[in-house]
BALOBA-1460 file (C-alpha; in Angstrom, 3 decimals):
// residues 252
<rec num="1" residu="m" x="78.595" y="-3.095" z="-18.643"/>
<rec num="2" residu="l" x="80.659" y="-1.318" z="-15.982"/>
<rec num="3" residu="t" x="79.769" y="1.069" z="-13.209"/>
<rec num="4" residu="a" x="80.844" y="4.696" z="-13.547"/>
<rec num="5" residu="y" x="80.496" y="7.494" z="-11.007"/>
<rec num="6" residu="d" x="82.342" y="10.418" z="-12.590"/>
<rec num="7" residu="a" x="83.151" y="11.962" z="-15.956"/>
<rec num="8" residu="p" x="86.805" y="10.814" z="-16.325"/>
<rec num="9" residu="t" x="85.912" y="7.178" z="-15.629"/>
<rec num="10" residu="a" x="82.878" y="7.352" z="-17.890"/>
<rec num="11" residu="r" x="84.972" y="8.737" z="-20.737"/>
<rec num="12" residu="l" x="87.460" y="5.867" z="-20.439"/>
<rec num="13" residu="i" x="84.651" y="3.322" z="-20.308"/>
<rec num="14" residu="d" x="83.031" y="4.842" z="-23.372"/>
<rec num="15" residu="e" x="86.295" y="4.957" z="-25.313"/>
<rec num="16" residu="a" x="86.947" y="1.289" z="-24.466"/>
<rec num="17" residu="g" x="83.687" y="0.313" z="-26.142"/>
<rec num="18" residu="v" x="81.751" y="-0.728" z="-23.033"/>
<rec num="19" residu="d" x="78.095" y="-0.897" z="-24.042"/>
<rec num="20" residu="i" x="76.480" y="0.304" z="-20.802"/>
<rec num="21" residu="a" x="77.720" y="2.731" z="-18.144"/>
<rec num="22" residu="l" x="75.811" y="1.992" z="-14.939"/>
<rec num="23" residu="v" x="75.690" y="4.762" z="-12.362"/>
<rec num="24" residu="g" x="75.359" y="2.256" z="-9.557"/>
<rec num="25" residu="d" x="74.120" y="2.877" z="-6.058"/>
<rec num="26" residu="s" x="77.405" y="1.156" z="-5.225"/>
<rec num="27" residu="v" x="78.705" y="4.740" z="-5.290"/>
<rec num="28" residu="g" x="77.709" y="4.718" z="-1.618"/>
<rec num="29" residu="n" x="80.330" y="2.100" z="-0.736"/>
<rec num="30" residu="t" x="82.947" y="3.008" z="-3.297"/>
<rec num="31" residu="r" x="83.026" y="6.815" z="-3.296"/>
<rec num="32" residu="l" x="80.795" y="8.321" z="-0.604"/>
<rec num="33" residu="g" x="82.085" y="6.526" z="2.490"/>
<rec num="34" residu="y" x="78.843" y="4.760" z="3.417"/>
<rec num="35" residu="d" x="78.854" y="1.255" z="4.874"/>
<rec num="36" residu="s" x="76.177" y="0.109" z="2.425"/>
<rec num="37" residu="t" x="74.095" y="1.339" z="-0.499"/>
<rec num="38" residu="l" x="71.097" y="2.140" z="1.706"/>
<rec num="39" residu="p" x="71.946" y="5.800" z="2.546"/>
<rec num="40" residu="v" x="72.430" y="6.818" z="-1.110"/>
<rec num="41" residu="t" x="69.964" y="9.531" z="-2.151"/>
<rec num="42" residu="v" x="68.198" y="10.370" z="-5.393"/>
<rec num="43" residu="d" x="70.124" y="13.652" z="-5.572"/>
<rec num="44" residu="e" x="73.459" y="11.833" z="-5.233"/>
<rec num="45" residu="v" x="72.605" y="9.428" z="-8.058"/>
<rec num="46" residu="a" x="71.269" y="12.268" z="-10.222"/>
<rec num="47" residu="s" x="74.443" y="14.321" z="-9.795"/>
<rec num="48" residu="r" x="76.671" y="11.371" z="-10.673"/>
<rec num="49" residu="t" x="74.457" y="10.396" z="-13.602"/>
<rec num="50" residu="a" x="74.691" y="13.882" z="-15.080"/>
<rec num="51" residu="a" x="78.500" y="13.758" z="-14.851"/>
<rec num="52" residu="v" x="78.626" y="10.365" z="-16.566"/>
<rec num="53" residu="a" x="76.159" y="11.426" z="-19.267"/>
<rec num="54" residu="r" x="78.238" y="14.514" z="-20.084"/>
<rec num="55" residu="a" x="81.285" y="12.346" z="-20.726"/>
<rec num="56" residu="t" x="79.762" y="9.576" z="-22.858"/>
<rec num="57" residu="e" x="78.909" y="9.478" z="-26.536"/>
<rec num="58" residu="d" x="78.094" y="5.849" z="-27.319"/>
<rec num="59" residu="a" x="77.514" y="3.969" z="-24.063"/>
<rec num="60" residu="l" x="73.981" y="3.624" z="-22.737"/>
<rec num="61" residu="v" x="73.816" y="5.482" z="-19.400"/>
<rec num="62" residu="v" x="71.699" y="3.732" z="-16.776"/>
<rec num="63" residu="s" x="70.816" y="5.227" z="-13.381"/>
<rec num="64" residu="d" x="70.557" y="2.751" z="-10.515"/>
<rec num="65" residu="m" x="67.551" y="3.918" z="-8.483"/>
<rec num="66" residu="p" x="68.488" y="4.021" z="-4.777"/>
<rec num="67" residu="f" x="66.722" y="2.555" z="-1.769"/>
<rec num="68" residu="l" x="63.217" y="3.978" z="-1.128"/>
<rec num="69" residu="s" x="63.250" y="6.034" z="-4.337"/>
<rec num="70" residu="f" x="60.684" y="3.518" z="-5.635"/>
<rec num="71" residu="g" x="58.477" y="0.760" z="-4.261"/>
<rec num="72" residu="a" x="56.409" y="2.778" z="-1.785"/>
<rec num="73" residu="d" x="54.406" y="5.314" z="-3.799"/>
<rec num="74" residu="t" x="53.990" y="4.926" z="-7.550"/>
<rec num="75" residu="d" x="53.750" y="8.652" z="-8.261"/>
<rec num="76" residu="d" x="56.920" y="9.370" z="-6.294"/>
<rec num="77" residu="a" x="58.718" y="6.493" z="-8.018"/>
<rec num="78" residu="i" x="57.757" y="7.760" z="-11.471"/>
<rec num="79" residu="e" x="58.902" y="11.268" z="-10.584"/>
<rec num="80" residu="n" x="62.249" y="10.003" z="-9.215"/>
<rec num="81" residu="c" x="62.878" y="7.802" z="-12.239"/>
<rec num="82" residu="g" x="61.785" y="10.529" z="-14.629"/>
<rec num="83" residu="r" x="64.260" y="12.960" z="-13.079"/>
<rec num="84" residu="m" x="67.124" y="10.747" z="-14.187"/>
<rec num="85" residu="l" x="66.098" y="11.056" z="-17.836"/>
<rec num="86" residu="k" x="64.752" y="14.599" z="-17.771"/>
<rec num="87" residu="e" x="67.372" y="16.323" z="-15.583"/>
<rec num="88" residu="a" x="70.435" y="14.035" z="-15.548"/>
<rec num="89" residu="n" x="70.296" y="12.804" z="-19.175"/>
<rec num="90" residu="a" x="70.216" y="9.105" z="-18.341"/>
<rec num="91" residu="d" x="69.006" y="6.738" z="-21.054"/>
<rec num="92" residu="a" x="67.332" y="4.305" z="-18.638"/>
<rec num="93" residu="v" x="66.894" y="3.370" z="-14.986"/>
<rec num="94" residu="k" x="67.633" y="0.158" z="-13.104"/>
<rec num="95" residu="l" x="65.365" y="-1.216" z="-10.377"/>
<rec num="96" residu="e" x="66.214" y="-3.854" z="-7.792"/>
<rec num="97" residu="c" x="63.160" y="-5.960" z="-8.409"/>
<rec num="98" residu="g" x="60.590" y="-8.115" z="-6.695"/>
<rec num="99" residu="p" x="56.863" y="-8.734" z="-7.073"/>
<rec num="100" residu="h" x="56.266" y="-5.101" z="-6.134"/>
<rec num="101" residu="t" x="58.130" y="-3.722" z="-9.170"/>
<rec num="102" residu="v" x="56.262" y="-5.555" z="-11.950"/>
<rec num="103" residu="e" x="53.499" y="-2.973" z="-12.307"/>
<rec num="104" residu="l" x="55.936" y="-0.095" z="-11.804"/>
<rec num="105" residu="t" x="58.049" y="-1.484" z="-14.648"/>
<rec num="106" residu="r" x="54.947" y="-1.678" z="-16.822"/>
<rec num="107" residu="r" x="53.936" y="1.890" z="-15.995"/>
<rec num="108" residu="l" x="57.407" y="3.307" z="-16.590"/>
<rec num="109" residu="a" x="57.689" y="1.507" z="-19.912"/>
<rec num="110" residu="e" x="54.294" y="2.893" z="-20.931"/>
<rec num="111" residu="i" x="55.400" y="6.483" z="-20.384"/>
<rec num="112" residu="g" x="58.805" y="6.127" z="-22.034"/>
<rec num="113" residu="v" x="61.188" y="5.367" z="-19.153"/>
<rec num="114" residu="p" x="63.254" y="2.298" z="-20.142"/>
<rec num="115" residu="v" x="63.733" y="-0.116" z="-17.219"/>
<rec num="116" residu="q" x="66.565" y="-2.523" z="-16.570"/>
<rec num="117" residu="a" x="65.381" y="-5.112" z="-14.042"/>
<rec num="118" residu="h" x="67.650" y="-6.655" z="-11.388"/>
<rec num="119" residu="l" x="67.057" y="-10.013" z="-9.684"/>
<rec num="120" residu="g" x="69.036" y="-12.352" z="-7.464"/>
<rec num="121" residu="l" x="71.117" y="-10.659" z="-4.809"/>
<rec num="122" residu="t" x="69.491" y="-7.295" z="-4.138"/>
<rec num="123" residu="p" x="71.687" y="-5.302" z="-1.731"/>
<rec num="124" residu="q" x="68.891" y="-2.828" z="-0.987"/>
<rec num="125" residu="r" x="67.135" y="-5.694" z="0.831"/>
<rec num="126" residu="e" x="70.190" y="-6.748" z="2.820"/>
<rec num="127" residu="n" x="68.436" y="-6.093" z="6.131"/>
<rec num="128" residu="e" x="65.829" y="-8.657" z="5.087"/>
<rec num="129" residu="t" x="67.734" y="-11.274" z="3.109"/>
<rec num="130" residu="g" x="71.391" y="-10.675" z="3.953"/>
<rec num="131" residu="l" x="74.109" y="-10.597" z="1.342"/>
<rec num="132" residu="y" x="73.837" y="-14.273" z="0.477"/>
<rec num="133" residu="r" x="73.617" y="-16.217" z="-2.762"/>
<rec num="134" residu="q" x="70.051" y="-16.335" z="-4.049"/>
<rec num="135" residu="g" x="68.147" y="-18.979" z="-6.014"/>
<rec num="136" residu="t" x="69.924" y="-21.920" z="-4.388"/>
<rec num="137" residu="d" x="66.859" y="-24.160" z="-3.940"/>
<rec num="138" residu="e" x="64.125" y="-25.247" z="-6.332"/>
<rec num="139" residu="e" x="61.403" y="-23.002" z="-4.927"/>
<rec num="140" residu="s" x="63.471" y="-19.803" z="-4.939"/>
<rec num="141" residu="a" x="64.864" y="-20.651" z="-8.379"/>
<rec num="142" residu="r" x="61.340" y="-21.040" z="-9.789"/>
<rec num="143" residu="n" x="60.277" y="-17.789" z="-8.134"/>
<rec num="144" residu="l" x="63.220" y="-15.960" z="-9.691"/>
<rec num="145" residu="l" x="62.459" y="-17.370" z="-13.149"/>
<rec num="146" residu="d" x="58.814" y="-16.372" z="-12.758"/>
<rec num="147" residu="l" x="59.775" y="-12.820" z="-11.744"/>
<rec num="148" residu="a" x="62.163" y="-12.604" z="-14.688"/>
<rec num="149" residu="r" x="59.389" y="-13.543" z="-17.091"/>
<rec num="150" residu="r" x="56.934" y="-11.113" z="-15.468"/>
<rec num="151" residu="h" x="59.358" y="-8.206" z="-15.733"/>
<rec num="152" residu="e" x="60.086" y="-9.033" z="-19.361"/>
<rec num="153" residu="a" x="56.338" y="-9.070" z="-20.059"/>
<rec num="154" residu="a" x="56.020" y="-5.743" z="-18.226"/>
<rec num="155" residu="g" x="58.489" y="-4.141" z="-20.615"/>
<rec num="156" residu="a" x="61.963" y="-4.388" z="-19.060"/>
<rec num="157" residu="f" x="64.580" y="-4.141" z="-21.801"/>
<rec num="158" residu="s" x="67.235" y="-6.195" z="-19.984"/>
<rec num="159" residu="l" x="67.813" y="-8.081" z="-16.748"/>
<rec num="160" residu="v" x="70.754" y="-8.061" z="-14.331"/>
<rec num="161" residu="l" x="71.248" y="-11.359" z="-12.500"/>
<rec num="162" residu="e" x="73.431" y="-11.045" z="-9.405"/>
<rec num="163" residu="h" x="75.135" y="-13.794" z="-7.404"/>
<rec num="164" residu="i" x="72.914" y="-16.693" z="-8.455"/>
<rec num="165" residu="p" x="73.960" y="-20.208" z="-9.524"/>
<rec num="166" residu="a" x="75.401" y="-20.243" z="-13.016"/>
<rec num="167" residu="n" x="73.042" y="-22.999" z="-14.179"/>
<rec num="168" residu="l" x="70.033" y="-20.979" z="-13.005"/>
<rec num="169" residu="a" x="71.347" y="-17.887" z="-14.808"/>
<rec num="170" residu="g" x="71.728" y="-19.989" z="-17.945"/>
<rec num="171" residu="a" x="68.159" y="-21.235" z="-17.651"/>
<rec num="172" residu="v" x="66.808" y="-17.699" z="-17.176"/>
<rec num="173" residu="t" x="68.822" y="-16.473" z="-20.157"/>
<rec num="174" residu="e" x="67.442" y="-19.283" z="-22.288"/>
<rec num="175" residu="a" x="63.872" y="-18.545" z="-21.192"/>
<rec num="176" residu="l" x="63.933" y="-14.815" z="-21.965"/>
<rec num="177" residu="s" x="64.151" y="-12.874" z="-25.200"/>
<rec num="178" residu="i" x="65.642" y="-9.771" z="-23.514"/>
<rec num="179" residu="p" x="69.375" y="-9.852" z="-22.743"/>
<rec num="180" residu="t" x="70.620" y="-10.929" z="-19.339"/>
<rec num="181" residu="i" x="73.683" y="-9.355" z="-17.721"/>
<rec num="182" residu="g" x="75.431" y="-11.365" z="-15.035"/>
<rec num="183" residu="i" x="77.435" y="-10.393" z="-11.989"/>
<rec num="184" residu="g" x="78.576" y="-13.468" z="-10.115"/>
<rec num="185" residu="a" x="76.125" y="-15.476" z="-12.226"/>
<rec num="186" residu="g" x="78.433" y="-17.473" z="-14.476"/>
<rec num="187" residu="p" x="79.360" y="-17.256" z="-18.162"/>
<rec num="188" residu="d" x="76.023" y="-18.083" z="-19.792"/>
<rec num="189" residu="c" x="74.423" y="-14.640" z="-19.475"/>
<rec num="190" residu="d" x="74.337" y="-12.437" z="-22.561"/>
<rec num="191" residu="g" x="76.642" y="-9.851" z="-20.923"/>
<rec num="192" residu="q" x="78.606" y="-9.147" z="-17.770"/>
<rec num="193" residu="v" x="78.812" y="-6.258" z="-15.300"/>
<rec num="194" residu="l" x="81.277" y="-5.465" z="-12.514"/>
<rec num="195" residu="v" x="82.004" y="-2.546" z="-10.218"/>
<rec num="196" residu="v" x="84.693" y="-0.507" z="-11.955"/>
<rec num="197" residu="d" x="86.646" y="0.033" z="-8.707"/>
<rec num="198" residu="e" x="87.132" y="-3.724" z="-8.470"/>
<rec num="199" residu="v" x="88.083" y="-4.065" z="-12.139"/>
<rec num="200" residu="i" x="90.800" y="-1.405" z="-11.934"/>
<rec num="201" residu="g" x="92.066" y="-2.527" z="-8.521"/>
<rec num="202" residu="l" x="90.929" y="0.464" z="-6.474"/>
<rec num="203" residu="s" x="88.778" y="-1.461" z="-3.978"/>
<rec num="204" residu="e" x="90.402" y="-2.935" z="-0.895"/>
<rec num="205" residu="r" x="88.092" y="-5.954" z="-0.743"/>
<rec num="206" residu="p" x="86.631" y="-7.020" z="-4.106"/>
<rec num="207" residu="a" x="83.658" y="-9.374" z="-4.175"/>
<rec num="208" residu="p" x="84.538" y="-13.082" z="-4.422"/>
<rec num="209" residu="f" x="82.940" y="-13.280" z="-7.884"/>
<rec num="210" residu="s" x="84.847" y="-10.238" z="-9.172"/>
<rec num="211" residu="k" x="88.357" y="-9.903" z="-10.601"/>
<rec num="212" residu="r" x="91.082" y="-7.268" z="-10.472"/>
<rec num="213" residu="f" x="92.399" y="-6.373" z="-13.912"/>
<rec num="214" residu="g" x="94.760" y="-3.632" z="-12.677"/>
<rec num="215" residu="d" x="96.345" y="-2.035" z="-9.592"/>
<rec num="216" residu="v" x="95.141" y="1.564" z="-9.549"/>
<rec num="217" residu="r" x="95.191" y="1.573" z="-5.750"/>
<rec num="218" residu="g" x="98.894" y="0.705" z="-5.746"/>
<rec num="219" residu="e" x="99.664" y="3.342" z="-8.393"/>
<rec num="220" residu="m" x="97.773" y="6.018" z="-6.429"/>
<rec num="221" residu="k" x="99.482" y="5.121" z="-3.170"/>
<rec num="222" residu="g" x="102.899" y="5.246" z="-4.806"/>
<rec num="223" residu="a" x="102.242" y="8.625" z="-6.419"/>
<rec num="224" residu="i" x="100.865" y="10.152" z="-3.200"/>
<rec num="225" residu="d" x="103.807" y="8.827" z="-1.166"/>
<rec num="226" residu="d" x="106.230" y="10.282" z="-3.713"/>
<rec num="227" residu="y" x="104.456" y="13.645" z="-3.534"/>
<rec num="228" residu="v" x="104.685" y="13.757" z="0.258"/>
<rec num="229" residu="d" x="108.377" y="12.839" z="0.156"/>
<rec num="230" residu="a" x="109.114" y="15.499" z="-2.481"/>
<rec num="231" residu="v" x="107.352" y="18.277" z="-0.535"/>
<rec num="232" residu="e" x="108.948" y="17.323" z="2.775"/>
<rec num="233" residu="s" x="112.422" y="17.146" z="1.220"/>
<rec num="234" residu="g" x="112.019" y="20.424" z="-0.664"/>
<rec num="235" residu="a" x="112.410" y="18.732" z="-4.053"/>
<rec num="236" residu="f" x="108.982" y="20.008" z="-5.074"/>
<rec num="237" residu="p" x="108.234" y="22.550" z="-6.331"/>
<rec num="238" residu="a" x="111.429" y="22.815" z="-8.358"/>
<rec num="239" residu="e" x="112.438" y="25.743" z="-10.559"/>
<rec num="240" residu="e" x="110.468" y="24.387" z="-13.529"/>
<rec num="241" residu="h" x="107.299" y="24.375" z="-11.436"/>
<rec num="242" residu="s" x="107.541" y="28.078" z="-10.525"/>
<rec num="243" residu="h" x="107.686" y="31.402" z="-12.374"/>
<rec num="244" residu="h" x="108.969" y="34.866" z="-11.512"/>
<rec num="245" residu="e" x="107.617" y="38.244" z="-12.657"/>
<rec num="246" residu="d" x="110.057" y="41.051" z="-13.465"/>
<rec num="247" residu="g" x="109.429" y="44.355" z="-11.700"/>
<rec num="248" residu="l" x="108.216" y="42.926" z="-8.433"/>
<rec num="249" residu="d" x="111.501" y="43.284" z="-6.497"/>
<rec num="250" residu="d" x="110.429" y="46.593" z="-4.990"/>
<rec num="251" residu="v" x="107.331" y="45.029" z="-3.452"/>
<rec num="252" residu="y" x="109.344" y="43.227" z="-0.837"/>
């Protein structure tokens, strides 16, 4: 699984055989200039989801429901989640979970909205918990395992585990029948997910549990610098980049 926020990236992800394209609320940090994911709106996720869905053929498209789009009012949450399938052509939604999302997961599953649950580090709760590793003591580890089981029983089709100890992620994976997808949760999950900007080397500061597999940022900087130099020197546009129409000499 990889995040995708636009059609060209989604097409590349799909062609590479990635199983799930996640339209993450991380779009707030990576593409929209926000300092966190909290300001991201339902409309912003819906627009990006539609672009990703138009460009994919095989990958499952999952919309990451943004802060306050669920969790307060059940009717509003169902409407927001339903929009992603009905208007943006998503295949499923992802919820940053807690005790408050068990019944919502059950209700969504009942009406045909597939739910991917998310436990561990939940950035939408950063004002409460901070961006720290979760599940590091016995009590919190047991709570996380219990929530994982409750969301599976409620109908979640998969579970993202973020920034938790690898041995805890392994135990959760062993305990569940639905697949787990790790991000900073070690190698024993059934799958892995990363932010695509970090994978391709576009982010300035990747997460400590992530890895750069390319240097797109360096390639972009080099190309933009070369463009500026060529325009300022007069090398661009050259003759092959221009055309002339016969019969226009009398106009000027």
